[in-house]
C-alpha positions as CSV (number, residue, x, y, z in Angstrom):
1,M,29.5,-20.9,0.0
2,A,29.6,-21.0,-3.5
3,A,32.5,-17.9,-2.7
4,R,33.9,-20.8,-1.5
5,Q,34.1,-23.2,-3.3
6,G,35.0,-20.4,-6.3
7,Q,31.7,-20.7,-7.3
8,A,30.4,-17.2,-7.2
9,G,28.7,-15.3,-10.1
10,S,27.3,-11.7,-11.1
11,G,24.6,-9.8,-11.9
12,M,21.4,-10.0,-10.8
13,Q,20.6,-13.6,-11.3
14,E,23.7,-14.1,-8.5
15,A,22.2,-11.2,-6.1
16,H,18.5,-13.1,-7.3
17,R,20.9,-16.1,-5.3
18,T,22.8,-14.8,-2.9
19,Q,18.9,-13.5,-1.4
20,I,17.5,-17.5,-1.9
21,V,20.4,-18.1,0.3
22,L,20.3,-15.7,3.3
23,A,16.7,-16.0,3.3
24,A,16.8,-20.3,3.9
25,L,19.3,-19.8,6.3
26,G,16.6,-17.7,8.6
27,V,17.7,-13.7,8.3
28,G,16.9,-11.0,6.8
29,L,18.6,-8.8,3.6
30,E,18.5,-5.6,5.4
31,Q,19.7,-6.7,8.6
32,T,23.3,-8.7,6.6
33,M,24.1,-6.1,5.0
34,Q,24.2,-4.0,8.2
35,H,26.2,-6.2,9.3
36,V,28.1,-6.9,6.7
37,L,28.4,-3.1,6.4
38,R,28.9,-2.2,9.8
39,E,30.9,-5.2,11.3
40,A,32.7,-6.2,8.2
41,P,33.1,-10.0,9.3
42,D,35.5,-12.8,7.7
43,F,34.2,-15.9,6.7
44,A,33.9,-17.4,9.3
45,D,32.7,-14.8,12.1
46,F,29.7,-14.3,9.4
47,E,29.3,-17.8,9.8
48,D,28.5,-17.0,13.7
49,W,26.5,-14.2,12.7
50,I,23.7,-16.4,11.2
51,V,23.9,-18.9,13.6
52,R,23.6,-16.2,16.6
53,T,21.1,-14.8,14.9
54,A,18.8,-17.1,12.9
55,G,20.1,-20.5,14.4
56,A,21.7,-23.4,13.4
57,P,19.8,-24.8,10.0
58,D,19.1,-27.9,10.2
59,A,19.8,-30.5,8.0
60,A,17.9,-30.5,4.9
61,T,17.9,-26.9,4.8
62,V,21.7,-27.4,5.0
63,A,21.8,-30.1,1.6
64,R,19.0,-27.7,-0.2
65,I,21.5,-24.9,-0.3
66,Q,23.6,-27.3,-1.4
67,A,22.1,-28.6,-4.3
68,L,21.4,-25.5,-5.0
69,V,25.0,-23.6,-5.0
70,D,26.2,-28.1,-6.6
71,G,22.9,-28.1,-9.3
72,G,22.8,-31.6,-7.4
73,P,19.0,-32.9,-6.8
74,P,16.9,-31.8,-4.2
75,P,16.9,-34.1,-0.4
76,D,14.0,-36.4,-0.6
77,A,12.5,-34.5,2.1
78,L,12.1,-31.3,-0.5
79,R,10.3,-33.5,-2.9
80,E,7.5,-34.6,-0.7
81,L,6.6,-31.6,0.4
82,H,6.3,-30.4,-3.4
83,A,4.5,-33.3,-3.9
84,R,2.4,-32.6,-1.6
85,I,1.9,-28.9,-2.2
86,E,1.1,-30.0,-5.6
87,A,-1.4,-32.1,-4.8
88,M,-3.4,-30.1,-3.1
89,P,-7.0,-28.4,-4.3
90,P,-5.9,-24.8,-5.3
91,V,-6.3,-21.8,-3.2
92,L,-6.9,-19.5,-6.7
93,D,-9.6,-20.1,-8.4
94,A,-11.0,-19.5,-11.7
95,A,-11.8,-16.2,-10.9
96,D,-8.9,-15.5,-8.7
97,L,-6.6,-16.2,-11.5
98,A,-8.5,-14.1,-13.9
99,H,-8.8,-10.9,-11.6
100,W,-4.5,-11.5,-12.0
101,D,-4.3,-12.1,-14.6
102,T,-6.5,-8.2,-16.1
103,H,-5.3,-6.8,-12.8
104,G,-1.9,-8.0,-11.6
105,Y,-2.5,-8.8,-7.9
106,V,-4.6,-11.0,-6.3
107,V,-6.4,-11.5,-2.2
108,V,-5.5,-15.1,-0.7
109,R,-8.8,-14.9,1.9
110,Q,-7.6,-16.7,4.9
111,A,-3.8,-17.4,4.2
112,V,-3.3,-18.4,7.3
113,P,-5.6,-19.1,10.4
114,A,-7.1,-15.9,12.7
115,A,-4.3,-17.8,15.5
116,D,-1.7,-17.4,13.3
117,S,-2.3,-13.7,12.2
118,A,-2.9,-12.4,15.6
119,A,0.4,-14.5,17.3
120,A,2.3,-12.8,14.7
121,A,1.0,-9.2,15.1
122,Q,1.1,-9.8,19.1
123,V,5.5,-10.0,18.1
124,V,4.9,-6.5,16.1
125,W,2.8,-5.1,19.1
126,D,5.8,-5.9,21.5
127,A,8.3,-4.6,19.0
128,V,7.1,-1.1,19.6
129,N,6.2,-1.4,23.0
130,A,2.5,-0.3,22.4
131,T,-0.6,-2.5,22.6
132,P,-3.8,-1.9,20.4
133,D,-6.1,-0.5,23.4
134,D,-3.6,2.9,23.4
135,P,-3.8,5.1,21.2
136,E,-0.7,7.2,22.8
137,S,1.7,4.1,23.7
138,W,1.5,3.5,19.4
139,Y,3.7,6.5,18.4
140,P,6.7,7.3,20.7
141,H,8.5,4.0,18.7
142,A,6.8,3.4,15.3
143,P,9.4,4.0,12.6
144,R,9.7,6.8,10.4
145,N,9.2,5.2,7.5
146,I,6.5,1.7,8.9
147,M,9.2,-0.4,8.5
148,L,10.4,-2.8,11.2
149,Q,13.1,-4.8,11.2
150,L,11.9,-8.0,12.5
151,F,13.0,-10.7,11.1
152,Q,13.2,-14.1,13.2
153,H,10.5,-15.4,16.0
154,P,8.1,-18.7,15.7
155,A,5.3,-16.6,14.6
156,F,6.6,-15.1,11.7
157,E,8.0,-18.2,10.7
158,K,5.4,-20.1,10.6
159,N,3.0,-17.5,8.5
160,R,6.7,-17.5,5.5
161,R,5.6,-21.7,5.8
162,S,1.7,-21.9,5.2
163,L,1.3,-24.7,2.2
164,R,-2.4,-22.3,1.5
165,I,0.5,-19.3,1.1
166,H,3.1,-22.2,-0.7
167,K,0.4,-23.9,-2.8
168,A,-1.4,-19.9,-4.4
169,F,2.3,-18.7,-4.9
170,A,2.7,-21.9,-6.9
171,Q,-0.2,-21.8,-8.6
172,L,1.2,-18.1,-9.8
173,W,5.0,-19.5,-10.8
174,G,3.1,-22.8,-12.0
175,T,5.6,-25.3,-9.9
176,A,5.9,-25.6,-6.1
177,D,9.6,-26.2,-6.6
178,L,9.9,-22.2,-4.5
179,W,11.7,-20.8,-1.9
180,R,10.8,-18.6,0.7
181,S,11.7,-15.2,1.2
182,T,13.2,-14.1,5.2
183,D,11.4,-10.1,4.8
184,R,10.8,-7.5,7.1
185,C,7.4,-6.2,9.2
186,G,5.8,-3.3,9.0
187,F,3.9,-0.6,11.4
188,N,1.5,1.7,9.8
189,V,0.2,4.2,12.3
190,P,-3.2,6.5,12.1
191,E,-1.7,10.3,11.1
192,R,-1.4,13.0,13.7
193,P,-0.2,16.3,13.7
194,G,3.5,15.4,14.5
195,H,2.9,11.8,12.7
196,A,2.7,12.4,9.4
197,Y,3.4,9.5,6.7
198,G,7.1,9.3,6.0
199,A,7.8,6.1,4.4
200,Q,7.9,5.9,0.4
201,G,5.4,6.6,-2.5
202,L,4.5,4.6,-5.0
203,H,7.7,2.6,-6.4
204,W,9.3,-0.1,-8.7
205,D,11.8,-2.7,-6.9
206,V,13.0,-4.0,-10.3
207,S,14.7,-2.5,-13.3
208,L,12.4,-0.6,-15.5
209,A,14.6,-1.9,-18.5
210,Q,11.5,-3.6,-21.1
211,P,10.5,-6.0,-20.9
212,I,9.7,-6.9,-17.3
213,P,10.4,-10.0,-16.5
214,F,7.3,-11.9,-13.9
215,C,7.8,-12.2,-10.0
216,T,5.3,-11.8,-7.7
217,Q,5.9,-10.3,-4.3
218,G,3.5,-10.0,-1.5
219,I,2.1,-9.0,2.3
220,L,0.6,-10.6,5.4
221,Y,-2.3,-7.8,7.0
222,L,-1.1,-9.6,10.7
223,T,-4.8,-7.0,11.5
224,D,-7.7,-6.4,9.6
225,T,-7.0,-3.3,6.8
226,P,-9.6,-1.9,5.5
227,P,-8.8,0.4,2.8
228,E,-8.5,3.9,4.2
229,Q,-6.0,2.1,6.9
230,G,-3.0,2.7,5.3
231,A,-3.1,-0.6,2.9
232,L,-1.3,-1.2,0.2
233,T,-1.5,0.5,-3.4
234,V,-1.1,-0.6,-6.5
235,V,-2.0,0.5,-9.7
236,P,-3.7,-2.0,-11.2
237,G,-3.3,-3.3,-15.3
238,F,0.3,-2.0,-15.1
239,H,1.8,-4.9,-15.6
240,R,0.1,-5.0,-19.2
241,T,1.1,-1.0,-20.5
242,V,3.8,-0.7,-18.2
243,G,6.0,-0.8,-21.9
244,D,3.4,0.8,-24.0
245,W,3.7,3.7,-21.2
246,L,7.6,4.7,-21.2
247,A,7.7,5.3,-24.7
248,R,5.1,7.7,-24.2
249,L,6.7,9.3,-22.0
250,P,8.4,12.9,-22.5
251,P,12.4,12.7,-23.1
252,G,14.5,13.2,-20.3
253,A,11.0,11.9,-17.5
254,D,11.9,10.0,-14.9
255,P,9.7,7.4,-14.9
256,R,9.9,6.7,-11.3
257,R,9.2,10.2,-10.4
258,Q,5.3,10.4,-12.1
259,D,1.7,11.0,-10.4
260,F,0.9,7.3,-9.9
261,Q,-2.6,8.0,-8.6
262,A,-3.3,10.0,-11.7
263,L,-2.2,6.6,-13.2
264,G,-5.3,4.3,-10.9
265,A,-3.8,3.7,-7.9
266,T,-6.3,1.3,-6.0
267,P,-5.9,0.5,-2.1
268,V,-6.4,-2.9,-1.2
269,G,-8.0,-3.5,1.8
270,A,-8.3,-7.3,3.3
271,G,-8.9,-9.2,6.9
272,A,-6.4,-10.5,8.8
273,G,-4.8,-13.0,7.8
274,D,-5.1,-12.5,4.3
275,L,-2.4,-12.5,0.5
276,V,-2.1,-9.6,-1.1
277,I,0.4,-10.4,-4.2
278,W,1.0,-8.8,-6.9
279,H,3.6,-8.8,-10.1
280,Q,6.1,-6.7,-9.5
281,A,5.5,-4.9,-12.5
282,L,3.2,-2.9,-10.6
283,P,4.2,0.5,-9.0
284,H,2.8,-0.1,-5.5
285,G,3.6,1.1,-1.5
286,A,2.1,1.6,2.1
287,S,-0.5,4.5,1.8
288,P,-1.2,7.8,4.3
289,N,-3.1,5.6,7.0
290,R,-6.3,7.9,7.7
291,G,-8.1,5.0,9.7
292,T,-8.1,4.4,13.1
293,R,-5.7,2.1,13.9
294,P,-2.6,1.2,12.5
295,R,-1.6,-1.6,9.7
296,L,0.1,-4.6,10.8
297,V,1.9,-6.4,8.1
298,Q,4.5,-8.6,7.6
299,Y,6.0,-9.8,4.2
300,I,6.4,-12.5,2.1
301,N,6.7,-13.7,-1.3
302,M,7.7,-17.4,-2.6
303,F,10.2,-17.6,-5.9
304,P,11.9,-19.9,-7.8
305,A,15.5,-20.5,-8.3
306,E,16.2,-19.0,-11.0
307,V,14.5,-16.3,-12.3
308,A,14.1,-14.0,-15.2
309,T,16.7,-10.6,-14.7
310,H,17.8,-7.4,-16.1
311,D,21.3,-6.4,-15.7
312,T,20.7,-3.0,-16.6
313,W,19.0,-1.3,-13.7
314,L,16.6,1.4,-15.6
């Protein structure tokens, strides 16, 4: 839409805005990139693909995207939602917020009801043609990198629209005026001979140019996930020390190829329906599943339209 009106910009902030619009339209970044690279559609074909993939956006979504592009006020329905979120009792208490400040992550307990996490889990099970009580069914269609390109389903969308999740992110960002991500899911099976863990190790999804700006990332456990069951792993507190750590690295050392386990990497176990939110400055990643059940997750994040970014990638 911005390109059509000659308002498209460049740099990381424009990339962020593009991701916001795609997410608001209900399509994931990965699936969009795959489609564009494979089909090279013109703009009309691209619009048709979005509608076929995610359905036609409702009037409120269109109005909000238009306001983002034009710089106008958000629609009334959105302002009412934001007021409702602001008026909600806190989801994160003082101890949660202190934990966030110190460790850079927090667990939002019962972020979605048990029925909603179970419904989303069933979509994942169906996608990999597996059943919870048949371990032999877990492996034939399990992705080697644990990521499933699953984005569109009412169960996923219901979780993304959780008011409790919105409130937790609003507390961390200091505003309820946030956009939802449309992210994929994950299916991480227990390791066994012939099926070793194949996902990316601990990493950052952001430039290491200093200072790393505040931004959140999030993962919703769809089933109970103890620490040994491939849980999200982070280096607690690293958002406070990453600058000093980078300065101490030997000349020429690649900061992305260091021993993060030696820095205190910690798996974060939690229950079905719990959401883990972490600061983007923390090295993070899934972990080898040495439990007895697969790890099923849905990635969920929220963020404002304007975020601090670095255009230099380090």
